[in-house]
BASE-746201 format. One record per atom (N, C-alpha, C): chain; x, y, z. Coordinates in Angstrom, 3 decimals, padded with zeros to 6 digits. Each point is the difference from the previous one (the first is absolute). Layout:
BEGIN
chaine / x / y / z
A / X / Y / Z .
...
END
This chain:
BEGIN
chaine / x / y / z
A / 000.774 / -001.204 / -000.172 .
A / -000.830 / 001.253 / 000.149 .
A / 001.155 / 001.245 / 000.251 .
A / -000.588 / 001.032 / -001.059 .
A / 000.912 / 001.148 / -000.353 .
A / -000.491 / 000.902 / 000.857 .
A / -001.202 / 000.216 / 000.793 .
A / -000.607 / 000.774 / 000.673 .
A / 000.249 / -000.172 / 001.492 .
A / 000.795 / 000.626 / 000.833 .
A / 000.290 / -000.401 / 001.537 .
A / -001.610 / 000.115 / 000.703 .
A / -000.719 / 001.024 / -000.412 .
A / -001.391 / 000.133 / 000.519 .
A / -000.992 / -001.133 / -000.194 .
A / -000.001 / -000.374 / -001.363 .
A / -000.866 / -000.984 / -000.442 .
A / 000.582 / -001.398 / 000.656 .
A / 001.401 / -000.152 / 000.220 .
A / 000.351 / -001.337 / 000.688 .
A / -000.300 / 000.230 / 001.521 .
A / 000.232 / 000.914 / 000.474 .
A / -000.512 / 000.193 / 001.466 .
A / -001.434 / -000.151 / 000.027 .
A / -000.691 / 000.505 / -000.623 .
A / -001.406 / -000.275 / 000.068 .
A / -000.440 / -001.518 / -000.158 .
A / 000.564 / -000.842 / -000.921 .
A / -000.310 / -001.254 / -000.354 .
A / 000.526 / -000.891 / 001.297 .
A / 001.266 / 000.358 / 000.381 .
A / 000.477 / -001.000 / 001.293 .
A / -000.698 / 000.120 / 000.966 .
A / -000.830 / 001.235 / 000.305 .
A / -000.769 / 000.183 / 001.293 .
A / -001.162 / -000.822 / -000.108 .
A / -000.529 / -000.448 / -001.171 .
A / -001.299 / -000.832 / -000.143 .
A / 000.079 / -001.281 / 000.634 .
A / -000.965 / -000.612 / 000.709 .
A / 000.044 / -001.198 / 000.653 .
A / 000.116 / -000.820 / -001.423 .
A / 000.914 / -001.170 / 000.335 .
A / 000.077 / -001.130 / -001.182 .
A / 000.975 / 000.599 / -000.917 .
A / 000.745 / 001.177 / 000.163 .
A / 000.765 / 000.380 / -001.095 .
A / 000.710 / -001.052 / -000.838 .
A / 000.418 / 000.454 / -001.166 .
A / 000.977 / -001.190 / -000.487 .
A / 001.018 / 000.816 / -000.734 .
A / 000.423 / 001.384 / 000.224 .
A / 001.147 / 000.769 / -000.254 .
A / 001.333 / -000.292 / 000.499 .
A / -000.235 / -000.505 / 001.315 .
A / 001.221 / -000.276 / 000.669 .
A / 000.216 / -001.527 / 000.562 .
A / 000.547 / -000.669 / -000.831 .
A / 000.252 / -001.386 / 000.447 .
A / 000.494 / -000.212 / 001.360 .
A / 001.297 / 000.533 / 000.256 .
A / 000.635 / 000.071 / 001.116 .
A / -000.923 / 000.140 / 001.452 .
A / -000.931 / 000.889 / 000.029 .
A / -001.037 / 000.302 / 000.804 .
A / -001.055 / -001.130 / 000.236 .
A / -000.145 / -000.685 / -001.044 .
A / -000.875 / -001.115 / 000.067 .
A / 000.649 / -001.055 / 000.664 .
A / 001.215 / -000.157 / -000.600 .
A / 000.914 / -001.367 / 000.916 .
A / 000.282 / 000.109 / 001.068 .
A / 000.347 / 001.276 / 000.388 .
A / 000.165 / 000.263 / 001.661 .
A / -001.168 / 000.258 / 000.830 .
A / -001.301 / 000.070 / -000.468 .
A / -001.082 / 000.553 / 000.520 .
A / -000.197 / 001.433 / 000.256 .
A / 000.964 / 000.973 / -000.572 .
A / -000.154 / 001.288 / 000.457 .
A / -001.143 / 000.706 / -000.305 .
A / -000.525 / 000.852 / 000.963 .
A / -001.513 / 000.740 / -000.750 .
A / 000.377 / 001.375 / 000.383 .
A / -000.718 / 000.856 / -000.755 .
A / 000.103 / 001.441 / -000.019 .
A / -001.034 / 000.419 / 000.896 .
A / 000.628 / 000.763 / 000.914 .
A / -001.140 / 000.488 / 001.183 .
A / -000.385 / 001.478 / -000.537 .
A / 000.956 / 000.704 / -000.499 .
A / -000.475 / 001.267 / -000.307 .
A / 001.391 / 000.850 / -000.705 .
A / -000.174 / 000.827 / -000.741 .
A / 000.924 / 000.831 / -000.524 .
A / -000.564 / 001.570 / -000.039 .
A / 000.737 / 000.896 / 000.409 .
A / -000.322 / 001.680 / -000.330 .
A / 001.230 / 000.336 / 000.060 .
A / -000.115 / 001.627 / -000.029 .
A / 001.231 / 000.688 / -000.171 .
A / 000.878 / 000.223 / 001.158 .
A / -000.740 / -000.565 / 001.020 .
A / 000.745 / -000.143 / 001.473 .
A / 001.095 / -001.330 / 000.135 .
A / -000.533 / -001.160 / -000.598 .
A / 000.412 / -000.974 / 000.333 .
A / -000.573 / -001.082 / -000.545 .
A / 000.834 / -001.181 / -000.231 .
A / -000.407 / -001.410 / -000.531 .
A / -000.161 / -000.910 / 001.177 .
A / -001.190 / -000.878 / 000.052 .
A / 000.000 / -000.977 / 000.923 .
A / -000.323 / -001.283 / -000.920 .
A / 000.833 / -001.203 / 000.616 .
A / -000.294 / -001.320 / -000.563 .
A / 000.190 / -000.814 / 001.145 .
A / -000.747 / -000.977 / -000.121 .
A / 000.050 / -001.143 / 001.029 .
A / 000.167 / -001.327 / -000.271 .
A / 000.815 / -000.963 / 000.624 .
A / 000.500 / -001.420 / -000.258 .
A / -000.447 / -000.708 / 001.179 .
A / -000.845 / -001.212 / -000.272 .
A / -000.179 / -000.842 / 001.120 .
A / 001.041 / -001.226 / -000.147 .
A / 000.779 / -000.135 / 001.027 .
A / 001.081 / -000.966 / -000.141 .
A / -000.766 / -001.421 / -000.412 .
A / 000.745 / -000.791 / -000.765 .
A / -000.453 / -001.406 / -000.267 .
A / 000.971 / -000.979 / 000.325 .
A / -000.222 / -001.179 / 000.486 .
A / 001.126 / -001.022 / 000.169 .
A / 000.819 / 000.055 / -001.252 .
A / 000.000 / -000.019 / -001.200 .
A / 000.937 / 000.118 / -001.208 .
A / 000.895 / 000.906 / 000.223 .
A / -000.257 / 001.435 / 000.906 .
A / 000.842 / 000.954 / -000.078 .
A / 000.896 / 000.038 / 001.336 .
A / 000.225 / -001.022 / 000.633 .
A / 000.653 / -000.231 / 001.354 .
A / 001.222 / -000.774 / -000.527 .
A / 001.384 / 000.751 / 000.445 .
A / 001.087 / -000.772 / -000.059 .
A / 000.208 / -001.172 / 000.981 .
A / 001.163 / -000.839 / -000.161 .
A / 000.344 / -000.933 / 000.621 .
A / -000.040 / 000.501 / 001.700 .
A / 000.123 / 000.855 / 000.452 .
A / 000.134 / 000.589 / 001.470 .
A / -001.662 / -000.063 / 000.638 .
A / -000.955 / -000.043 / -000.914 .
A / -001.393 / 000.009 / -000.062 .
A / -000.460 / 001.525 / 000.386 .
A / 000.467 / 000.786 / -000.485 .
A / -000.065 / 001.453 / -000.311 .
A / -000.164 / 000.455 / -001.352 .
A / -000.826 / 001.043 / -000.037 .
A / -000.304 / 000.564 / -001.387 .
A / 001.476 / 000.439 / -000.634 .
A / 000.123 / -000.566 / -001.393 .
A / 001.291 / 000.461 / -000.305 .
A / 000.201 / 001.552 / -000.359 .
A / 001.357 / 000.237 / 000.415 .
A / 000.317 / 001.472 / -000.110 .
A / -000.124 / 000.570 / -001.366 .
A / -000.068 / -000.743 / -000.935 .
A / -000.117 / 000.344 / -001.482 .
A / -001.394 / 000.130 / -000.495 .
A / -000.868 / -000.747 / 000.846 .
A / -001.448 / 000.447 / -000.357 .
A / -000.234 / 001.249 / 000.471 .
A / 000.456 / 000.445 / 001.179 .
A / -000.200 / 001.267 / 000.683 .
A / 000.488 / 000.866 / -000.802 .
A / 001.322 / -000.064 / -000.565 .
A / 000.537 / 001.174 / -000.664 .
A / -000.698 / 000.119 / -001.516 .
A / -000.389 / -001.314 / -000.532 .
A / -001.068 / 000.172 / -001.078 .
A / -001.327 / 000.959 / 000.367 .
A / -000.478 / 000.038 / 001.035 .
A / -001.094 / 000.446 / 000.429 .
A / 000.204 / 001.667 / -000.193 .
A / 001.076 / 000.217 / 000.861 .
A / 000.699 / 001.214 / 000.140 .
A / 000.315 / 000.615 / -001.359 .
A / 000.609 / -000.500 / -000.714 .
A / 000.568 / 000.427 / -001.515 .
A / -001.623 / 000.276 / -000.752 .
A / -000.693 / -000.816 / 000.085 .
A / -001.165 / 000.140 / -000.697 .
A / -000.938 / 001.332 / 000.213 .
A / -000.145 / -000.028 / 001.343 .
A / -000.610 / 000.980 / 000.917 .
A / 000.340 / 001.528 / -000.402 .
A / 001.473 / 000.272 / -000.069 .
A / 000.764 / 001.054 / -000.243 .
A / -000.305 / 000.134 / -001.626 .
A / 000.296 / -000.926 / -000.802 .
A / -000.072 / 000.131 / -001.642 .
A / -001.360 / 000.526 / -000.264 .
A / -001.145 / -000.295 / 000.511 .
A / -001.325 / 000.217 / -000.193 .
A / 000.078 / 001.173 / 000.509 .
A / 000.385 / 000.763 / 000.955 .
A / -000.218 / 001.303 / 000.395 .
A / 000.896 / 000.886 / -000.895 .
A / 001.035 / -000.637 / -000.450 .
A / 000.621 / 001.018 / -001.127 .
A / -000.831 / -000.102 / -001.466 .
A / -000.488 / -001.045 / -000.206 .
A / -000.822 / 000.047 / -001.367 .
A / -001.100 / 000.826 / 000.211 .
A / -000.542 / 000.268 / 001.034 .
A / -001.041 / 000.901 / 000.000 .
A / 000.324 / 001.593 / -000.058 .
A / 001.276 / 000.281 / -000.260 .
A / 000.655 / 001.358 / -000.343 .
A / 000.550 / -000.097 / -001.524 .
A / -000.380 / -001.133 / -000.737 .
A / 000.575 / 000.115 / -001.197 .
A / -000.608 / 000.566 / -001.124 .
A / 000.184 / 000.372 / -001.020 .
A / -000.867 / 000.364 / -001.345 .
A / -000.310 / -001.207 / -000.840 .
A / -000.820 / -000.119 / -000.985 .
A / -000.134 / -000.827 / -000.710 .
A / 001.335 / -000.214 / -001.076 .
A / 000.162 / -001.150 / 000.037 .
A / 001.173 / -000.484 / -000.826 .
A / 001.460 / -000.018 / 001.028 .
A / -000.135 / 000.542 / 001.103 .
A / 001.165 / -000.144 / 000.912 .
A / -000.202 / -001.523 / 000.755 .
A / 001.421 / -000.446 / 000.128 .
A / 000.091 / -001.283 / 000.980 .
A / 000.923 / 000.168 / 001.099 .
A / 000.321 / -000.739 / 000.807 .
A / 000.609 / 000.258 / 001.463 .
A / 000.397 / -001.455 / 000.112 .
A / 001.433 / -000.106 / 000.441 .
A / 000.649 / -001.340 / 000.581 .
A / 000.797 / 000.404 / 001.213 .
A / 000.288 / -000.957 / 000.748 .
A / 000.570 / 000.150 / 001.197 .
A / 001.490 / 000.064 / -000.140 .
A / 000.666 / 001.000 / 000.697 .
A / 001.437 / 000.251 / -000.566 .
A / 000.880 / -000.529 / 001.304 .
A / -000.577 / 000.196 / 001.242 .
A / 000.707 / -000.427 / 001.210 .
A / -001.060 / 000.042 / 001.254 .
A / 000.003 / -000.876 / 000.678 .
A / -000.781 / -000.095 / 001.482 .
A / 000.701 / -000.547 / 001.328 .
A / -000.385 / 000.858 / 000.953 .
A / 000.680 / -000.460 / 001.127 .
A / -001.021 / -000.441 / 001.105 .
A / 000.151 / -001.452 / 000.387 .
A / -001.127 / -000.406 / 000.627 .
A / 000.301 / -000.403 / 001.558 .
A / -000.821 / 000.371 / 001.087 .
A / 000.546 / -000.335 / 001.046 .
A / -001.263 / -000.900 / 001.027 .
A / 000.508 / -001.165 / 000.350 .
A / -001.188 / -000.799 / 000.618 .
A / 000.202 / 000.051 / 001.378 .
A / -001.539 / 000.308 / 000.574 .
A / 000.131 / 000.158 / 001.638 .
A / -000.678 / -001.065 / 000.610 .
A / -000.858 / -000.728 / -000.240 .
A / -000.781 / -001.221 / 000.608 .
A / -000.319 / -000.936 / -001.134 .
A / 000.298 / -001.142 / 000.534 .
A / -000.197 / -001.353 / -001.087 .
A / -001.626 / 000.087 / 000.042 .
A / -000.560 / -000.578 / -000.953 .
A / -001.387 / -000.564 / -000.362 .
A / 000.223 / -001.546 / -000.107 .
A / -000.800 / -000.391 / 001.178 .
A / 000.291 / -001.652 / 000.097 .
A / -001.301 / -000.710 / -000.630 .
A / 000.406 / -001.293 / 000.297 .
A / -001.146 / -000.985 / -000.733 .
A / -001.346 / 000.250 / 000.436 .
A / -000.028 / 000.495 / 001.289 .
A / -001.388 / 000.726 / 000.694 .
A / -000.878 / 000.616 / -000.984 .
A / 000.660 / 000.799 / -000.765 .
A / -000.530 / 001.071 / -000.867 .
A / -000.587 / -000.530 / -001.036 .
A / 000.304 / -001.226 / -000.552 .
A / -000.254 / -000.653 / -001.215 .
A / -001.765 / -000.066 / 000.246 .
A / -000.777 / 000.494 / -001.329 .
A / -001.119 / 000.157 / 000.107 .
A / -000.850 / 000.924 / 000.876 .
A / 000.745 / 000.773 / 000.773 .
A / -000.458 / 000.800 / 000.926 .
A / -000.154 / 001.378 / -000.592 .
A / -000.238 / 000.815 / 001.093 .
A / -000.026 / 001.499 / -000.798 .
A / 001.147 / 000.544 / -000.633 .
A / -000.318 / 000.567 / -001.348 .
A / 001.065 / 000.756 / -000.817 .
A / 000.760 / 000.647 / 000.505 .
A / 001.326 / 000.093 / -000.378 .
A / 000.840 / 001.086 / -000.001 .
A / -000.402 / 001.097 / -000.860 .
A / 000.394 / 001.238 / 000.538 .
A / -000.123 / 001.210 / -000.857 .
A / 001.155 / 000.487 / -000.091 .
A / 000.179 / 000.951 / -001.223 .
A / 000.947 / 000.512 / -000.259 .
A / -000.594 / 001.118 / -000.678 .
A / 000.904 / 001.446 / 000.489 .
A / -000.634 / 001.350 / -000.383 .
A / 001.543 / 000.346 / -000.665 .
A / -000.302 / 000.848 / -001.156 .
A / 001.044 / 000.700 / -000.542 .
A / -000.181 / 001.218 / -000.562 .
A / 000.983 / 001.041 / 000.203 .
A / -000.215 / 001.323 / -000.599 .
A / 001.142 / 000.496 / -000.807 .
A / -000.054 / 000.655 / -001.024 .
A / 001.088 / 000.634 / -000.663 .
A / 000.491 / 001.154 / 000.785 .
A / 001.190 / -000.022 / 000.299 .
A / 000.774 / 000.968 / 000.808 .
A / 000.266 / 001.146 / -000.985 .
A / 000.732 / -000.156 / -000.990 .
A / 000.293 / 001.115 / -000.951 .
A / -000.109 / -000.544 / -001.367 .
A / -000.220 / 000.906 / -001.047 .
A / -000.143 / -000.644 / -001.254 .
A / 000.843 / 001.101 / -000.832 .
A / 001.126 / -000.243 / -000.990 .
A / 000.329 / 000.812 / -000.885 .
A / -000.385 / -000.493 / -001.443 .
A / 000.753 / 000.392 / -001.279 .
A / -000.470 / -000.390 / -001.053 .
A / 000.365 / -001.269 / -000.201 .
A / 001.242 / -000.579 / 000.461 .
A / 000.423 / -001.111 / -000.401 .
A / 000.247 / -001.008 / 001.205 .
A / -000.314 / 000.474 / 000.976 .
A / 000.222 / -001.119 / 001.424 .
A / -001.162 / 000.289 / 001.051 .
A / -000.461 / -000.685 / 000.646 .
A / -001.003 / -000.076 / 001.105 .
A / 000.576 / -000.611 / 001.295 .
A / -000.352 / 000.575 / 001.037 .
A / 000.434 / -000.520 / 001.168 .
A / -001.459 / -000.315 / 000.953 .
A / 000.094 / -001.442 / 000.473 .
A / -001.209 / -000.329 / 000.662 .
A / 000.273 / -000.753 / 001.029 .
A / -001.010 / 000.065 / 000.970 .
A / 000.450 / -000.881 / 001.499 .
A / -001.338 / -000.815 / 000.319 .
A / 000.089 / -001.205 / 000.600 .
A / -001.129 / -000.969 / 000.168 .
A / 000.417 / -000.492 / 001.236 .
A / -001.316 / -000.643 / 000.900 .
A / 000.075 / -000.386 / 001.206 .
A / -001.139 / -001.265 / 000.084 .
A / 000.674 / -001.188 / 000.249 .
A / -001.223 / -001.147 / 000.347 .
A / -000.465 / 000.094 / 001.282 .
A / -001.265 / 000.095 / 000.366 .
A / -000.023 / -000.317 / 001.554 .
A / -001.105 / -001.282 / -000.104 .
A / -000.050 / -000.813 / 001.177 .
A / -000.856 / -001.136 / 000.300 .
A / -001.176 / 000.485 / 000.637 .
A / -000.891 / -000.759 / 000.112 .
A / -001.441 / -000.012 / 000.299 .
A / -000.065 / 000.849 / 001.647 .
A / 001.173 / -000.002 / 000.332 .
A / -000.170 / 000.615 / 001.457 .
A / 000.663 / 001.520 / -000.040 .
A / 000.520 / 000.403 / -001.211 .
A / 000.486 / 001.112 / -000.307 .
A / 001.592 / 000.174 / 000.293 .
A / 000.365 / -001.003 / 000.499 .
A / 001.508 / -000.238 / -000.091 .
A / 000.810 / 000.020 / -001.390 .
A / 001.196 / 000.837 / 000.128 .
A / 000.672 / 000.228 / -001.259 .
A / 000.790 / -001.455 / -000.181 .
A / -000.113 / -000.592 / -001.362 .
A / 000.680 / -001.029 / -000.157 .
A / 001.226 / 000.167 / -001.121 .
A / -000.195 / 000.811 / -000.431 .
A / 001.347 / 000.411 / -001.035 .
A / -000.373 / 001.773 / -000.672 .
A / 001.105 / 000.194 / -000.201 .
A / -000.074 / 001.603 / -000.507 .
A / 001.244 / -000.082 / -001.584 .
A / -000.413 / 000.812 / -000.851 .
A / 000.730 / -000.130 / -000.970 .
A / 000.005 / 001.562 / -000.770 .
A / 001.247 / 000.359 / -000.349 .
A / 000.205 / 001.244 / -000.955 .
A / 000.743 / -000.543 / -001.340 .
A / -000.780 / 000.620 / -001.120 .
A / 000.603 / -000.383 / -001.109 .
A / 000.003 / 000.920 / -000.985 .
A / 000.828 / 000.569 / -001.075 .
A / -000.196 / 000.571 / -001.222 .
A / -000.336 / -000.750 / -001.224 .
A / -000.651 / 000.830 / -000.778 .
A / -000.458 / -000.643 / -001.434 .
A / 000.257 / 000.897 / -000.966 .
A / 000.519 / -000.647 / -001.295 .
A / 000.110 / 000.754 / -001.060 .
A / -001.385 / 000.430 / -000.809 .
A / -000.108 / 001.061 / -000.566 .
A / -001.186 / 000.272 / -000.908 .
A / 000.394 / 000.100 / -001.056 .
A / -000.443 / -000.750 / -001.029 .
A / 000.166 / 000.107 / -001.497 .
A / -001.322 / 000.277 / -000.872 .
END
């Protein structure tokens, strides 16, 4: 899809078919506006690593996707974005007890946007409001 606004509208619909990764991981759009983008993920058994906790890569993916969608909201038709660099900090593990439980919620916002680079931040919280992970990243705009 060449129009970021059309893509964002489509990915927000229940049963969307424009983002296979969201479908594979079970990521859902909660909301997107000019202030923030909110996605959620309910951990499944398939997303746990050998230590019986949610894999850090799954959390990093949720953070990255939430920030990328926040950046997409700022783009014009024909523009695209890609992650250039991201720094993630993990604060609390998500254990097997969270499988099929309340979803993790990830909120992101664009901190600064120039002509070619955008900076964003995101945070994942569990159902009790505890911070699970935080991330900051920069995105190229093409």
